[in-house]
VEXRORO-572492 format. One record per atom (N, C-alpha, C): residue in one letter; y, z, x. Coordinates in steps of 0.2 Angstrom, whole numbers, padded with zeros to 4 digits, always signed. Last residue first. Example, Ala and Ser with C-alpha at 12.3 -4.5 7.8 and 13.67 -1.06 7.14 Angstrom:
<rs>
S-0011+0035+0064
S-0005+0036+0068
S+0000+0039+0064
A-0028+0039+0066
A-0022+0039+0062
A-0016+0039+0066
</rs>
This chain:
<rs>
X+0066+0357+0449
X+0063+0361+0444
X+0056+0363+0446
X+0081+0357+0459
X+0074+0356+0458
X+0071+0360+0453
X+0094+0360+0459
X+0092+0355+0455
X+0085+0353+0454
X+0095+0370+0469
X+0096+0372+0462
X+0094+0367+0457
X+0093+0363+0481
X+0087+0367+0478
X+0088+0369+0471
X+0098+0349+0485
X+0101+0354+0482
X+0095+0358+0478
X+0093+0342+0501
X+0091+0343+0494
X+0095+0349+0491
X+0093+0330+0514
X+0097+0336+0511
X+0095+0336+0503
X+0086+0325+0528
X+0085+0325+0521
X+0089+0331+0519
X+0085+0313+0542
X+0087+0320+0539
X+0086+0319+0531
X+0076+0302+0545
X+0080+0306+0550
X+0082+0313+0548
X+0062+0295+0540
X+0067+0300+0538
X+0070+0303+0544
X+0057+0279+0541
X+0056+0285+0544
X+0062+0289+0542
X+0050+0267+0529
X+0055+0270+0532
X+0053+0277+0536
X+0038+0262+0524
X+0044+0258+0524
X+0050+0261+0528
X+0021+0262+0523
X+0027+0266+0526
X+0032+0261+0527
X+0012+0258+0509
X+0015+0256+0515
X+0021+0260+0517
X-0002+0257+0498
X+0004+0261+0501
X+0006+0258+0508
X-0012+0247+0495
X-0009+0251+0490
X-0003+0255+0492
X-0019+0232+0499
X-0015+0237+0501
X-0011+0241+0495
X-0026+0219+0501
X-0029+0225+0498
X-0025+0232+0500
X-0014+0206+0497
X-0018+0210+0502
X-0020+0216+0498
X-0007+0197+0490
X-0014+0197+0489
X-0018+0202+0493
X+0006+0197+0494
X+0004+0200+0487
X-0003+0201+0486
X+0012+0200+0508
X+0006+0197+0506
X+0004+0200+0500
X+0023+0207+0514
X+0023+0200+0514
X+0017+0196+0512
X+0024+0220+0514
X+0020+0217+0520
X+0020+0210+0520
X+0030+0222+0502
X+0033+0224+0508
X+0030+0222+0515
X+0021+0218+0493
X+0027+0213+0494
X+0030+0215+0501
X+0013+0229+0493
X+0010+0223+0495
X+0016+0218+0497
X+0022+0239+0488
X+0019+0239+0495
X+0016+0233+0497
X+0024+0234+0475
X+0029+0234+0480
X+0027+0235+0487
X+0011+0237+0469
X+0013+0230+0471
X+0019+0229+0475
X+0009+0253+0477
X+0007+0248+0472
X+0009+0241+0474
X+0022+0261+0486
X+0016+0261+0483
X+0015+0255+0478
X+0031+0266+0500
X+0031+0262+0494
X+0024+0261+0492
X+0037+0281+0508
X+0031+0277+0507
X+0032+0273+0500
X+0046+0287+0521
X+0046+0284+0515
X+0040+0280+0514
X+0042+0302+0531
X+0042+0295+0530
X+0043+0293+0523
X+0042+0313+0545
X+0043+0312+0538
X+0045+0305+0537
X+0030+0314+0558
X+0036+0311+0556
X+0036+0311+0548
X+0018+0318+0563
X+0023+0323+0562
X+0029+0320+0559
X+0013+0303+0571
X+0011+0309+0568
X+0017+0314+0568
X+0025+0289+0568
X+0020+0293+0572
X+0019+0299+0568
X+0029+0272+0564
X+0030+0279+0563
X+0024+0283+0566
X+0032+0258+0564
X+0030+0262+0570
X+0031+0269+0569
X+0033+0250+0552
X+0039+0252+0556
X+0038+0256+0563
X+0023+0249+0544
X+0026+0243+0545
X+0032+0244+0550
X+0007+0255+0541
X+0013+0256+0545
X+0017+0250+0547
X-0002+0258+0526
X+0000+0253+0532
X+0006+0255+0535
X-0009+0274+0522
X-0003+0269+0521
X-0003+0264+0527
X-0019+0284+0513
X-0019+0280+0519
X-0013+0274+0518
X-0015+0301+0507
X-0016+0294+0506
X-0016+0290+0513
X-0017+0316+0499
X-0017+0313+0505
X-0019+0305+0504
X-0007+0326+0489
X-0011+0320+0489
X-0011+0318+0496
X-0002+0340+0478
X-0003+0337+0485
X-0008+0331+0485
X+0009+0337+0464
X+0002+0338+0467
X+0001+0336+0474
X+0021+0332+0461
X+0020+0339+0462
X+0014+0341+0464
X+0024+0319+0462
X+0021+0321+0455
X+0020+0329+0456
X+0019+0319+0479
X+0022+0315+0473
X+0019+0318+0466
X+0018+0325+0491
X+0017+0329+0485
X+0020+0325+0479
X+0007+0319+0504
X+0013+0318+0500
X+0012+0324+0494
X+0002+0314+0520
X+0002+0319+0515
X+0008+0318+0511
X-0006+0300+0527
X+0001+0303+0525
X-0001+0308+0519
X-0012+0291+0540
X-0014+0296+0535
X-0008+0300+0533
X-0010+0274+0543
X-0008+0281+0544
X-0011+0285+0539
X-0015+0259+0552
X-0016+0263+0546
X-0014+0271+0548
X-0008+0244+0558
X-0009+0251+0559
X-0010+0255+0553
X-0016+0228+0558
X-0012+0233+0554
X-0013+0240+0556
X-0026+0220+0563
X-0020+0220+0566
X-0015+0225+0563
X-0033+0216+0547
X-0033+0215+0554
X-0026+0216+0557
X-0032+0216+0534
X-0030+0222+0537
X-0030+0221+0544
X-0038+0204+0529
X-0031+0205+0529
X-0028+0211+0532
X-0052+0207+0531
X-0048+0203+0536
X-0040+0203+0536
X-0056+0223+0528
X-0054+0217+0525
X-0050+0213+0531
X-0066+0230+0542
X-0061+0231+0536
X-0060+0224+0534
X-0073+0240+0554
X-0074+0234+0549
X-0070+0235+0544
X-0067+0249+0562
X-0069+0244+0565
X-0071+0238+0561
X-0053+0259+0559
X-0058+0256+0556
X-0061+0249+0559
X-0044+0273+0561
X-0047+0267+0565
X-0053+0265+0561
X-0029+0281+0556
X-0036+0279+0554
X-0038+0273+0558
X-0020+0296+0560
X-0021+0289+0561
X-0028+0287+0558
X-0010+0309+0553
X-0015+0306+0557
X-0015+0299+0557
X+0001+0313+0546
X-0003+0318+0548
X-0009+0316+0553
X+0017+0310+0540
X+0012+0307+0544
X+0008+0313+0547
X+0023+0315+0525
X+0023+0317+0532
X+0016+0314+0535
X+0033+0307+0512
X+0027+0310+0515
X+0028+0312+0522
X+0041+0302+0497
X+0042+0306+0503
X+0035+0308+0506
X+0041+0287+0488
X+0039+0294+0489
X+0040+0296+0496
X+0048+0275+0478
X+0046+0277+0484
X+0045+0284+0484
</rs>
């Protein structure tokens, strides 16, 4: 899982049928140290400005219950608080 911040929503009038009815969010992450903006399926009702946990890859497809879905990232949690020992960060 990676940590990200929801910065927007995506509306798509034409999309794969397996994405119908799914809320899509724009999430900023720094996975691997490099900033990245991804689109993730929202499974829990996250909103703009919230810090979230994102699962990627096959784990994401399993999280929505459809291993054949064209999904690469899913919001699986909203972070209430986060504590990091900055001395341990490199």
